[in-house]
DRENVO-769178 format. One record per residue: residue in one letter; x, y, z of N, C-alpha, C, O in turn. Coordinates in pm, whole numbers, padded with zeros to 5 digits, always signed. Layout:
<recs>
AXYZXYZXYZXYZ ...
</recs>
This chain:
<recs>
M+00080-00155-00048+00006-00001+00005+00104+00151-00001+00201+00156+00074 E+00084+00232-00064+00132+00375-00070+00102+00423+00052+00013+00382+00125 T+00190+00527+00076+00216+00562+00182+00092+00691+00182+00040+00712+00292 R+00058+00753+00096-00028+00815+00114-00175+00758+00118-00259+00819+00184 E-00210+00637+00046-00339+00553+00070-00327+00531+00249-00420+00564+00323 E-00237+00490+00284-00239+00444+00426-00229+00578+00505-00177+00546+00612 L-00248+00689+00507-00223+00851+00559-00409+00825+00564-00477+00826+00667 G-00449+00806+00449-00572+00841+00426-00675+00726+00501-00774+00748+00570 E-00639+00648+00476-00722+00485+00591-00693+00552+00744-00769+00564+00840 F-00562+00589+00727-00524+00603+00930-00613+00725+00999-00670+00724+01108 L-00605+00858+00874-00690+00976+00965-00869+00876+00951-00950+00862+01043 R-00881+00833+00831-01037+00793+00881-01057+00710+00993-01126+00749+01087 S-01019+00632+00992-01030+00532+01080-01027+00619+01203-01130+00627+01270 R-00936+00673+01235-00926+00797+01347-01031+00904+01376-01059+00948+01487 R-01096+00948+01237-01207+01018+01278-01337+00929+01302-01434+00998+01333 A-01353+00835+01297-01446+00723+01300-01468+00679+01408-01583+00644+01432 R-01356+00665+01521-01377+00619+01658-01427+00725+01718-01487+00686+01818 L-01436+00889+01704-01469+01001+01760-01610+01034+01750-01656+01044+01636 R-01694+01055+01860-01824+01080+01857-01821+01293+01838-01741+01355+01907 P-01887+01344+01769-01880+01505+01828-01926+01542+01899-01919+01665+01905 Q-01993+01485+01984-01997+01492+02157-01879+01521+02188-01835+01629+02227 D-01795+01367+02162-01618+01358+02223-01553+01509+02187-01461+01558+02253 A-01616+01575+02071-01485+01688+02041-01559+01783+02111-01489+01883+02121 G-01664+01799+02162-01721+01955+02217-01822+02009+02109-01866+02124+02109 L-01854+01909+02013-01958+01953+01911-02109+01937+01970-02137+01876+02072 P-02199+02004+01885-02339+01966+01929-02364+01871+01862-02301+01840+01760 S-02479+01797+01917-02498+01659+01872-02672+01671+01825-02762+01655+01907 Y-02696+01704+01672-02793+01715+01710-02914+01613+01694-03026+01665+01689 G-02908+01501+01687-02962+01407+01666-02952+01344+01532-02866+01376+01449 G-03043+01252+01514-03052+01145+01323-02971+01085+01360-02922+01053+01468 R-02948+01059+01193-02877+00963+01188-02780+01050+01048-02808+01105+00942 R-02645+01017+01132-02517+01055+01038-02469+00956+00924-02472+00833+00926 R-02418+01047+00816-02408+00982+00668-02234+00893+00690-02191+00792+00634 V-02173+00977+00788-02072+00878+00816-01999+00839+00989-01985+00934+01066 P-01968+00730+01024-01924+00763+01184-01807+00855+01214-01706+00892+01154 G-01869+00878+01339-01754+00986+01407-01737+01103+01322-01835+01096+01248 L-01672+01203+01291-01670+01312+01301-01621+01320+01145-01526+01260+01094 R-01713+01412+01083-01681+01421+00936-01540+01536+00925-01485+01593+01020 R-01503+01546+00771-01390+01610+00764-01389+01731+00814-01316+01781+00900 E-01508+01789+00731-01540+01920+00811-01549+01985+00990-01527+02095+01041 E-01579+01888+01027-01592+01926+01191-01454+01913+01233-01407+01996+01311 L-01382+01813+01187-01229+01757+01210-01156+01902+01224-01094+01944+01322 A-01185+01981+01074-01090+02077+01035-01146+02210+01085-01076+02310+01069 Q-01264+02222+01141-01325+02322+01200-01216+02318+01340-01139+02407+01374 L-01235+02199+01398-01162+02206+01576-01016+02212+01563-00954+02235+01667 A-00934+02193+01428-00785+02180+01430-00763+02351+01348-00645+02379+01328 G-00824+02415+01323-00810+02501+01294-00763+02537+01098-00708+02634+01046 V-00804+02438+01052-00789+02486+00934-00882+02433+00801-00952+02332+00814 S-00880+02481+00716-00958+02503+00629-01018+02354+00590-00952+02252+00609 A-01122+02353+00546-01176+02178+00498-01105+02145+00380-01042+02041+00399 G-01087+02194+00253-00997+02202+00174-00856+02138+00191-00812+02036+00137 Y-00793+02223+00281-00659+02171+00332-00633+02071+00400-00518+02027+00407 Y-00795+01982+00502-00762+01889+00549-00798+01767+00442-00744+01656+00441 T-00888+01807+00365-00921+01684+00276-00759+01639+00177-00699+01532+00183 R-00732+01737+00111-00589+01727+00060-00537+01673+00156-00523+01557+00118 L-00480+01685+00306-00373+01585+00363-00458+01482+00394-00383+01384+00395 E-00550+01450+00415-00621+01347+00388-00617+01221+00265-00613+01099+00280 Q-00620+01282+00177-00549+01281+00021-00376+01197+00011-00319+01105-00047 G-00351+01311+00120-00165+01250+00063-00126+01358+00001-00009+01366-00034 Q-00214+01460-00024-00158+01594-00102-00078+01694-00042-00042+01802-00090 S-00059+01656+00043+00009+01773+00119+00138+01766+00211+00150+01799+00329 P+00210+01726+00145+00348+01658+00189+00435+01759+00304+00511+01724+00394 N+00375+01953+00245+00461+01959+00337+00395+02065+00468+00422+02179+00507 A+00291+01955+00512+00219+01968+00630+00282+02040+00738+00346+01954+00799 S+00302+02175+00808+00372+02205+00913+00323+02118+01024+00217+02055+01024 D+00452+02124+01160+00440+02084+01245+00280+02088+01356+00219+02000+01418 A+00253+02277+01330+00143+02304+01412+00016+02246+01350-00075+02205+01422 V+00009+02242+01199-00147+02160+01158-00098+01997+01180-00179+01925+01239 L-00005+01952+01147-00010+01847+01229-00057+01799+01392-00132+01709+01431 D+00002+01876+01444-00023+01866+01628-00137+01906+01648-00185+01851+01747 A-00243+02019+01572-00393+02032+01538-00431+01935+01552-00472+01900+01663 V-00433+01839+01428-00493+01718+01416-00500+01591+01509-00600+01535+01555 A-00357+01560+01526-00320+01473+01659-00410+01520+01794-00502+01452+01840 R-00372+01629+01839-00486+01650+01914-00619+01632+01901-00656+01554+01989 V-00713+01668+01829-00822+01644+01783-00855+01544+01789-00959+01516+01849 L-00770+01441+01721-00792+01310+01694-00745+01216+01852-00748+01094+01844 R-00720+01254+01931-00671+01266+02049-00584+01102+02013-00614+00998+02073 L-00491+01109+01919-00348+01077+01965-00279+01032+02024-00210+01123+02071 D-00225+00880+02082-00122+00861+02169+00020+00890+02122+00025+00935+02008 E+00124+00877+02177+00228+00882+02117+00283+00790+01993+00341+00827+01891 A+00258+00701+02020+00279+00583+01887+00192+00660+01777+00253+00717+01686 E+00043+00664+01781+00011+00704+01722+00069+00850+01591+00088+00851+01470 R+00077+00935+01682+00109+01052+01666+00288+01054+01552+00334+01122+01460 A+00321+00964+01618+00469+00992+01524+00455+00892+01405+00547+00892+01324 H+00309+00772+01378+00296+00745+01282+00220+00865+01181+00226+00870+01058 L+00159+00943+01257+00101+01005+01162+00219+01097+01088+00224+01139+00973 Y+00307+01110+01191+00455+01236+01128+00488+01148+00996+00508+01208+00890 S+00493+01017+01001+00558+00955+00964+00478+00952+00790+00539+00999+00694 L+00359+00898+00778+00281+00924+00714+00273+01042+00624+00277+01040+00501 A+00259+01166+00722+00239+01263+00631+00372+01321+00566+00373+01396+00469 R+00484+01276+00635+00608+01321+00581+00702+01215+00534+00810+01191+00589 P+00631+01123+00381+00728+01018+00379+00863+01056+00307+00882+01144+00223 K+00966+00952+00372+01070+00971+00336+01081+00944+00201+01012+00854+00153 P+01204+01047+00087+01177+00974-00066+01250+00920-00097+01369+00925-00069 P+01172+00825-00189+01236+00683-00222+01425+00681-00247+01475+00682-00360 G+01504+00678-00121+01636+00647-00231+01693+00543-00306+01629+00439-00318 R+01817+00553-00366+01853+00427-00438+01847+00303-00360+01898+00277-00251 R+01754+00211-00461+01751+00077-00371+01877-00021-00419+01915-00053-00532 R+01936-00065-00257+02057-00128-00268+02004-00225-00269+01884-00226-00242 A+02085-00369-00305+02070-00506-00233+02084-00485-00079+02168-00414-00024 A+01984-00559-00019+01962-00558+00122+02051-00610+00177+02051-00727+00139 R+02148-00589+00262+02235-00679+00371+02185-00748+00493+02135-00692+00591 P+02203-00863+00478+02153-00922+00633+02198-00838+00777+02315-00813+00804 E+02111-00809+00843+02118-00755+00981+02243-00814+01053+02284-00927+01026 R+02292-00748+01131+02414-00811+01235+02431-00763+01351+02408-00644+01370 V+02464-00825+01430+02450-00773+01556+02636-00736+01636+02738-00806+01637 R+02606-00599+01692+02760-00557+01707+02834-00639+01760+02741-00720+01765 P+02925-00700+01810+03007-00747+01933+02989-00757+02115+02974-00845+02200 G+03001-00600+02109+02940-00519+02205+02775-00578+02280+02749-00598+02399 V+02698-00592+02176+02531-00622+02157+02584-00731+02244+02616-00716+02362 R+02591-00869+02158+02624-00941+02171+02638-01012+02297+02564-01093+02352 V+02787-00944+02341+02800-01019+02481+02764-00944+02597+02779-01001+02705 M+02714-00811+02594+02591-00735+02683+02482-00896+02706+02488-00970+02804 I+02390-00913+02581+02271-01015+02647+02357-01143+02667+02290-01238+02708 E+02454-01162+02651+02543-01291+02697+02519-01237+02840+02434-01293+02910 S+02587-01136+02885+02602-01107+03032+02497-01081+03151+02522-01054+03269 F+02371-01097+03087+02234-01080+03189+02255-01249+03221+02145-01289+03259 G+02333-01337+03220+02332-01467+03258+02204-01538+03302+02180-01634+03229 D+02117-01520+03399+01996-01636+03408+01866-01504+03382+01759-01524+03438 V+01879-01397+03313+01752-01309+03302+01746-01330+03139+01853-01304+03083 P+01656-01366+03068+01608-01405+02943+01630-01246+02873+01609-01140+02934 A+01683-01260+02719+01773-01120+02646+01753-01165+02523+01765-01282+02486 L+01724-01078+02461+01735-01071+02300+01755-00987+02218+01684-00891+02248 V+01832-00958+02098+01811-00882+02010+01714-00903+01892+01726-01005+01824 M+01609-00803+01862+01571-00802+01785+01582-00678+01636+01581-00555+01639 G+01591-00750+01546+01605-00682+01395+01501-00545+01374+01419-00501+01455 R+01525-00510+01277+01401-00396+01242+01237-00441+01189+01130-00384+01171 F+01290-00572+01177+01120-00604+01132+01098-00713+01225+01017-00801+01198 C+01178-00713+01357+01104-00852+01435+01189-00947+01422+01156-01040+01496 D+01305-00975+01350+01398-01119+01340+01446-01137+01438+01503-01034+01472 V+01463-01241+01533+01596-01263+01624+01698-01250+01582+01742-01324+01495 L+01760-01162+01627+01955-01149+01545+02019-01216+01652+02103-01300+01615 A+02006-01204+01755+02054-01339+01887+01990-01306+01972+01930-01199+01989 W+02002-01456+02075+01955-01466+02216+02076-01540+02297+02175-01609+02272 N+01991-01471+02439+02145-01552+02492+02049-01723+02564+01928-01703+02553 R+02068-01817+02604+02036-01933+02663+01926-01912+02714+01830-01961+02655 M+01905-01848+02817+01773-01824+02899+01629-01810+02793+01522-01870+02786 A+01697-01689+02714+01564-01627+02592+01516-01779+02519+01405-01831+02531 H+01617-01823+02453+01591-01907+02375+01472-02015+02458+01350-02018+02443 A+01577-02115+02569+01485-02190+02673+01309-02134+02711+01221-02209+02753 L+01295-02003+02687+01179-01955+02721+01093-01919+02639+00972-01932+02656 L+01156-01861+02525+01053-01878+02372+01092-01954+02276+01016-01916+02188 G+01170-02051+02219+01190-02119+02174+01273-02218+02165+01359-02238+02079 G+01236-02297+02285+01312-02409+02335+01283-02487+02207+01382-02486+02135 H+01194-02546+02162+01164-02590+02015+01243-02584+01877+01225-02660+01781 L+01328-02485+01885+01416-02439+01761+01598-02451+01776+01678-02480+01866 D+01602-02430+01701+01769-02441+01702+01811-02304+01738+01778-02201+01680 F+01897-02318+01855+01993-02222+01914+02049-02166+01865+02065-02053+01913 D+02126-02202+01729+02208-02123+01616+02119-02085+01500+02178-02033+01405 A+01984-02101+01490+01913-02015+01440+01950-01869+01406+01940-01826+01292 P+01981-01815+01482+01973-01621+01510+02087-01633+01397+02050-01570+01298 N+02196-01685+01381+02317-01691+01304+02304-01719+01206+02414-01740+01155 R+02196-01739+01117+02166-01806+00958+02070-01708+00930+01959-01704+00984 P+02108-01633+00851+01990-01477+00797+01895-01535+00751+01786-01511+00803 A+01901-01635+00634+01801-01706+00604+01681-01798+00676+01576-01843+00629 G+01720-01805+00768+01618-01899+00853+01599-01823+00993+01522-01883+01068 R+01654-01700+01046+01603-01673+01210+01472-01673+01185+01406-01657+01083 P+01441-01697+01323+01327-01714+01415+01248-01559+01373+01309-01476+01441 N+01158-01498+01305+01090-01406+01334+00972-01374+01419+00859-01406+01382 I+00996-01304+01544+00856-01300+01653+00710-01275+01631+00616-01303+01705 A+00710-01202+01487+00577-01191+01455+00514-01324+01355+00400-01325+01309 R+00577-01392+01343+00628-01533+01230+00549-01624+01318+00455-01694+01280 L+00609-01616+01467+00588-01769+01519+00450-01697+01613+00366-01784+01633 M+00419-01590+01661+00308-01522+01712+00215-01576+01645+00108-01583+01707 F+00214-01629+01512+00090-01619+01428+00069-01736+01370-00037-01797+01353 L+00228-01777+01329+00209-01931+01263+00280-02083+01326+00301-02194+01276 D+00301-02025+01455+00408-02142+01538+00291-02165+01667+00266-02084+01756 P+00231-02299+01649+00112-02351+01775+00226-02332+01859+00187-02241+01932 H+00351-02363+01897+00463-02357+02050+00460-02208+02128+00492-02183+02244 T+00408-02115+02016+00403-01972+02084+00287-01954+02111+00269-01892+02216 R+00165-01996+02035+00108-01981+02096+00024-02018+02205-00066-01956+02262 E+00067-02124+02224+00069-02216+02368+00143-02137+02464+00092-02105+02572 L+00263-02102+02430+00313-02011+02526+00220-01838+02594+00185-01786+02701 Y+00220-01822+02516+00154-01662+02588+00004-01707+02657-00072-01759+02574 A-00051-01695+02796-00115-01701+02822-00239-01587+02807-00356-01608+02840 D-00195-01484+02760-00279-01431+02700-00244-01409+02529-00149-01339+02494 W-00292-01446+02477-00233-01464+02321-00289-01352+02273-00208-01272+02225 P-00435-01312+02270-00445-01252+02211-00392-01078+02242-00364-01011+02143 R-00385-01037+02330-00349-00945+02384-00199-00900+02289-00184-00799+02221 K-00120-00989+02306-00007-01009+02265-00021-01002+02108+00049-00915+02056 A-00083-01063+02040-00104-01062+01901-00130-00931+01842-00082-00891+01735 R-00224-00857+01933-00282-00717+01899-00136-00615+01907-00078-00545+01825 S-00117-00642+02021+00046-00578+02023+00179-00572+01891+00233-00490+01816 T+00183-00702+01923+00268-00773+01757+00173-00662+01592+00214-00603+01492 V+00075-00681+01640+00074-00611+01459+00055-00474+01484+00080-00393+01394 A+00018-00442+01579+00042-00261+01604+00158-00213+01615+00188-00094+01622 D+00263-00351+01615+00390-00294+01642+00464-00321+01459+00573-00280+01421 L+00376-00390+01388+00425-00376+01259+00369-00289+01213+00438-00234+01127 R+00251-00234+01229+00130-00099+01137+00258-00014+01158+00310+00029+01056 L+00322+00019+01291+00435+00138+01327+00540+00132+01221+00548+00223+01139 L+00588+00070+01219+00730-00009+01104+00690+00068+00970+00752+00159+00913 T+00547-00006+00928+00528+00053+00813+00522+00216+00737+00529+00253+00620 G+00506+00287+00869+00526+00449+00861+00687+00473+00848+00739+00529+00751 R+00753+00424+00955+00876+00422+00948+00955+00346+00851+01076+00354+00871 Y+00914+00264+00738+01007+00164+00622+00888+00154+00542+00829+00046+00545 P+00837+00257+00464+00727+00263+00344+00771+00199+00248+00878+00235+00197 S+00712+00108+00209+00699+00020+00066+00876-00053+00073+00956-00067-00019 D+00888-00085+00212+01014-00174+00220+00980-00316+00157+00874-00366+00194 P+01067-00396+00055+01047-00555+00034+01034-00640+00161+00943-00722+00167 T+01101-00628+00239+01122-00753+00351+01016-00732+00458+00979-00828+00526 L+00952-00579+00479+00861-00568+00575+00681-00597+00512+00573-00625+00563 T+00744-00564+00349+00580-00568+00300+00582-00734+00229+00501-00778+00147 G+00660-00782+00270+00633-00939+00224+00602-01018+00340+00511-01099+00359 L+00685-00982+00403+00596-01025+00563+00457-01007+00589+00375-01093+00622 I+00442-00904+00574+00299-00857+00631+00181-00925+00540+00064-00945+00575 G+00248-00960+00400+00197-01091+00301+00185-01153+00330+00069-01194+00328 E+00269-01219+00378+00241-01396+00416+00229-01409+00539+00285-01509+00584 L+00162-01325+00635+00106-01334+00770-00027-01307+00721-00101-01401+00751 T-00091-01210+00653-00199-01183+00557-00305-01335+00489-00420-01377+00503 I-00199-01368+00426-00218-01495+00401-00269-01622+00473-00380-01672+00494 G-00091-01667+00514-00110-01748+00667-00236-01731+00780-00286-01830+00835 S-00250-01686+00789-00329-01633+00892-00456-01532+00904-00447-01412+00875 E-00563-01588+00945-00716-01518+00904-00718-01419+01050-00794-01323+01052 E-00634-01447+01164-00655-01369+01266-00544-01252+01271-00573-01158+01345 F-00400-01243+01192-00335-01144+01186-00403-01039+01057-00403-00917+01064 A-00464-01127+00930-00589-01021+00860-00687-00954+00900-00729-00847+00856 R-00722-01015+00982-00860-00934+01108-00804-00821+01181-00853-00709+01165 L-00699-00841+01264-00635-00716+01347-00586-00644+01277-00609-00528+01312 W-00470-00660+01111-00416-00575+01019-00499-00484+00977-00475-00365+00956 A-00624-00557+00962-00775-00445+00921-00810-00326+00962-00831-00217+00908 A-00814-00392+01132-00814-00271+01233-00757-00147+01252-00797-00054+01323 L-00613-00159+01149-00541-00035+01155-00510+00017+01298-00529+00133+01334 A-00454-00092+01382-00430-00029+01524-00266-00001+01505-00189-00062+01431 V-00236+00112+01597-00104+00143+01602-00025+00157+01752-00072+00221+01847 G+00109+00081+01755+00146+00089+01906+00261+00010+01916+00281-00093+01852 D+00338+00060+01999+00489+00018+02007+00507-00086+02147+00491-00077+02268 C+00542-00172+02062+00608-00256+02195+00689-00203+02298+00809-00175+02302 G+00581-00193+02394+00752-00123+02532+00716-00218+02581+00672-00321+02531 T+00738-00175+02731+00727-00233+02851+00570-00277+02891+00464-00215+02882 A+00597-00401+02935+00453-00519+02943+00463-00627+03005+00538-00711+02955 A+00408-00651+03104+00381-00794+03193+00335-00887+03129+00216-00868+03104 R+00381-00996+03083+00325-01077+03044+00342-01229+03103+00447-01264+03158 T+00227-01318+03086+00257-01426+03124+00260-01562+03041+00168-01611+02975 Y+00371-01602+03057+00408-01731+02982+00341-01889+03031+00252-01909+03112 R+00395-01960+02974+00303-02145+03012+00376-02215+02965+00354-02291+02871 H+00512-02196+03044+00634-02285+02992+00590-02416+02994+00498-02446+03071 P+00643-02501+02919+00611-02658+02904+00713-02722+03053+00683-02805+03139 L+00798-02667+03038+00894-02729+03170+00875-02656+03309+00914-02725+03403 V+00833-02554+03337+00839-02477+03488+00677-02446+03475+00613-02424+03578 G+00631-02446+03386+00454-02386+03456+00451-02220+03433+00557-02163+03407 T+00364-02168+03442+00341-02033+03454+00418-01971+03528+00429-02004+03646 M+00487-01868+03477+00531-01721+03569+00521-01627+03449+00517-01649+03328 T+00516-01500+03533+00522-01314+03490+00570-01259+03482+00577-01174+03571 L+00653-01251+03363+00757-01185+03354+00736-00980+03294+00648-00947+03214 M+00812-00904+03342+00815-00762+03267+00935-00737+03219+01046-00706+03261 C+00850-00774+03057+00951-00718+02945+00963-00564+02930+00869-00486+02910 E+01132-00525+02947+01180-00399+02847+01219-00420+02736+01278-00518+02691 L+01180-00312+02682+01245-00330+02518+01297-00207+02511+01243-00102+02545 L+01435-00226+02452+01515-00083+02441+01574-00095+02296+01594-00190+02222 T+01592+00032+02287+01619+00080+02144+01742+00133+02109+01791+00241+02144 L+01801+00020+02015+01997+00068+02035+01997+00196+01946+01919+00206+01852 P+02091+00299+01978+02048+00391+01880+02157+00421+01761+02149+00496+01664 A+02258+00338+01805+02355+00306+01674+02325+00236+01598+02393+00229+01495 D+02183+00136+01617+02198-00002+01513+02031+00049+01478+01939+00034+01557 E+02020+00103+01359+01907+00161+01301+01827+00019+01311+01861-00090+01263 G+01682+00058+01405+01555-00013+01383+01591-00114+01483+01489-00164+01529 Q+01725-00175+01546+01793-00302+01662+01732-00246+01787+01735-00131+01832 R+01676-00356+01833+01623-00326+02020+01624-00438+02036+01615-00534+01959 V+01640-00423+02182+01674-00522+02324+01545-00546+02358+01458-00460+02342 A+01513-00695+02419+01414-00718+02516+01464-00817+02602+01510-00928+02578 V+01445-00749+02717+01507-00823+02890+01393-00849+02923+01306-00766+02899 M+01364-00959+02979+01257-01006+03045+01281-00993+03198+01401-00967+03203 N+01234-00997+03329+01259-01000+03435+01144-01017+03489+01037-00984+03438 A+01167-01091+03643+01088-01112+03721+01076-01062+03860+01173-01034+03930 E+00950-01051+03899+00970-00983+04029+01054-01024+04150+01016-01133+04191 P+01120-00991+04197+01206-01065+04310+01119-01116+04386+01001-01080+04387 G+01167-01205+04460+01105-01266+04572+00945-01373+04506+00860-01409+04588 S+00937-01395+04406+00815-01390+04323+00800-01536+04337+00888-01580+04412 P+00702-01647+04283+00658-01758+04232+00754-01739+04117+00858-01805+04109 S+00720-01655+04034+00776-01628+03899+00897-01652+03849+00943-01704+03747 E+00956-01576+03992+01140-01550+04002+01174-01725+04001+01267-01773+03938 E+01070-01812+04092+01143-01924+04135+01112-02001+03992+01210-02066+03959 A+01023-02010+03915+01016-02060+03792+01156-02058+03718+01243-02143+03697 L+01138-01898+03682+01264-01861+03583+01451-01961+03636+01544-01998+03566 R+01423-01970+03803+01561-01976+03806+01535-02142+03831+01623-02210+03883 L+01413-02196+03791+01375-02370+03786+01457-02358+03593+01559-02416+03557 L+01408-02309+03547+01441-02314+03390+01589-02322+03395+01660-02416+03361 A+01636-02168+03461+01791-02169+03450+01850-02321+03478+01929-02383+03407 D+01795-02362+03593+01912-02480+03598+01876-02578+03525+01967-02655+03494 L+01765-02603+03483+01730-02713+03412+01814-02749+03246+01824-02857+03187 I+01868-02601+03204+01909-02541+03085+02123-02595+03139+02208-02648+03068 A+02128-02561+03247+02271-02543+03250+02363-02623+03241+02478-02598+03206 P+02295-02777+03286+02410-02921+03204+02379-02886+03032+02434-02982+02979 A+02335-02820+02947+02332-02839+02786+02399-02705+02807+02474-02685+02712 T+02402-02601+02896+02517-02490+02861+02651-02509+02905+02754-02466+02852 A+02641-02570+02996+02778-02642+03039+02853-02738+02956+02976-02735+02966 T+02794-02831+02867+02798-02909+02737+02879-02802+02665+03001-02787+02659 A+02779-02732+02612+02820-02632+02476+02952-02534+02511+03018-02479+02424 A+02980-02520+02668+03075-02461+02642+03203-02582+02703+03316-02534+02698 A+03200-02641+02726+03302-02700+02743+03427-02752+02644+03401-02803+02535 P+03542-02738+02683+03617-02740+02599+03690-02869+02543+03704-02966+02616 A+03730-02868+02428+03736-03016+02345+03833-03101+02449+03902-03037+02528 T+03838-03256+02451+03886-03314+02482+04004-03309+02460+04012-03260+02347 T+04120-03333+02505+04285-03261+02512+04365-03438+02511+04321-03535+02574 T+04463-03438+02440+04573-03537+02430+04647-03495+02444+04670-03383+02399 T+04769-03601+02554+04882-03531+02560+04993-03622+02455+04996-03745+02456 T+05043-03572+02405+05181-03668+02329+05301-03713+02456+05396-03657+02511 P+05260-03792+02460+05415-03879+02512+05517-03817+02503+05520-03735+02410 T+05645-03827+02593+05760-03811+02571+05871-03919+02624+05830-04031+02656 A+05988-03894+02632+06057-03997+02645+06042-04040+02766+06069-04159+02786 A+05996-03957+02878+06041-04008+03036+05859-04025+03066+05832-04018+03186 A+05730-04045+02966+05666-04064+02939+05597-04151+02865+05511-04107+02789 P+05618-04267+02873+05621-04402+02762+05461-04364+02711+05429-04327+02598 A+05378-04385+02820+05251-04433+02800+05169-04310+02744+05216-04210+02800 T+05070-04276+02661+05016-04213+02649+04847-04121+02745+04731-04155+02722 T+04872-04052+02806+04777-03983+02910+04644-03904+02814+04665-03827+02721 T+04525-03942+02858+04374-03881+02760+04339-03812+02886+04338-03878+02990 T+04302-03659+02887+04187-03611+02979+04068-03599+02928+04050-03560+02813 T+03976-03631+03010+03833-03616+02973+03776-03511+03015+03818-03492+03129 P+03699-03426+02985+03650-03303+03131+03534-03423+03193+03482-03526+03151 T+03532-03351+03302+03404-03423+03397+03240-03366+03332+03196-03253+03311 S+03186-03490+03316+02996-03418+03253+02998-03415+03424+03052-03485+03510 T+02892-03270+03428+02817-03259+03535+02667-03321+03567+02602-03323+03672 S+02633-03378+03419+02496-03389+03383+02490-03541+03323+02600-03574+03278 T+02427-03606+03315+02348-03732+03200+02267-03696+03086+02255-03756+02979 T+02202-03563+03134+02161-03511+02997+02240-03426+02884+02274-03307+02892 P+02261-03509+02784+02337-03449+02658+02232-03319+02583+02112-03307+02558 A+02343-03247+02567+02297-03131+02498+02181-03127+02373+02093-03042+02353 T+02213-03245+02299+02132-03270+02220+01964-03321+02233+01876-03293+02151 E+01950-03388+02335+01769-03378+02444+01734-03286+02486+01634-03304+02555 L+01782-03144+02479+01723-03035+02571+01673-02974+02474+01566-02949+02530 G+01662-02934+02383+01556-02920+02262+01434-02931+02256+01328-02873+02278 P+01499-03061+02205+01299-03122+02196+01280-03118+02294+01172-03058+02287 A+01309-03144+02480+01254-03157+02564+01187-03007+02590+01073-03018+02634 L+01227-02876+02575+01193-02750+02594+01043-02771+02514+00937-02755+02574 G+01051-02811+02365+00975-02814+02344+00822-02882+02362+00720-02840+02307 R+00834-03002+02456+00735-03126+02494+00661-03016+02580+00712-02905+02598 R+00539-03051+02632+00460-03016+02775+00526-03102+02889+00607-03191+02865 P+00484-03069+03010+00523-03197+03086+00371-03268+03128+00255-03228+03136 V+00442-03394+03148+00349-03505+03181+00232-03466+03301+00295-03448+03405 A+00116-03451+03319+00037-03419+03450+00049-03551+03557-00007-03547+03667 
</recs>
């Protein structure tokens, strides 16, 4: 969809949700031809001419001033994310020279940072919700049924939006899946304003629209929002239910990349569940980090070959943990 068409749909949807009395206009009863505010009513409240607002809604005013956009946002009662979306749509970036898309990469310092969180799940998301890196706890929490190294392969990276609507494991994981699904769609809608006509984003939205009726329905609702701080309840197949606070942090030096960190309330049952999950994955983590078996070459003084093998701390091999994290406990 072109940016000006998106702008028109967005403004019409926001006009439709406001009644004249909500905006301080008199209501004379009777049946109105359009739901919500008319263009003329909105223009009057925003202090612009009806013709000018009509051109704005049709995407024919690319040089709209801050004052006009702020006035329209005020009348429509837009929140911070919706206001940012309005600015992105009303002032689209000129199309630049299209270059071959390069796979997103995580800076080494960012990778070290999320690994340093230890028993706290943390991951890095790319511009369009691809998982670019995750620590062992984030993998165990969100994607134990997936290959831990998948984010390192650009062609097969997990995508949060794709998992949300097309992966049954992810649907079962979230206790309030409808709420998380709405939040995910609203975040994608916000991204369309920041990256208009991007083929990767357009392809993802098209795939989800075809593959999920629920996504198509939510997308048509034109919700806009940023996935920021939120408490989410997970039904983990190994440790049961826990509620974690998710903090989403933007990386200023890495365009569009965000870090998600999930913490439990100190002293809560959720913290105990998170600690139990850390204990369960500890053997696999230790096995993955263990050095290779070393062999000492015999010398003249030591005719016999000595082989040193690292001591194992668990009887559960790492190869068995991935499938285990994808199974629900037996009642």
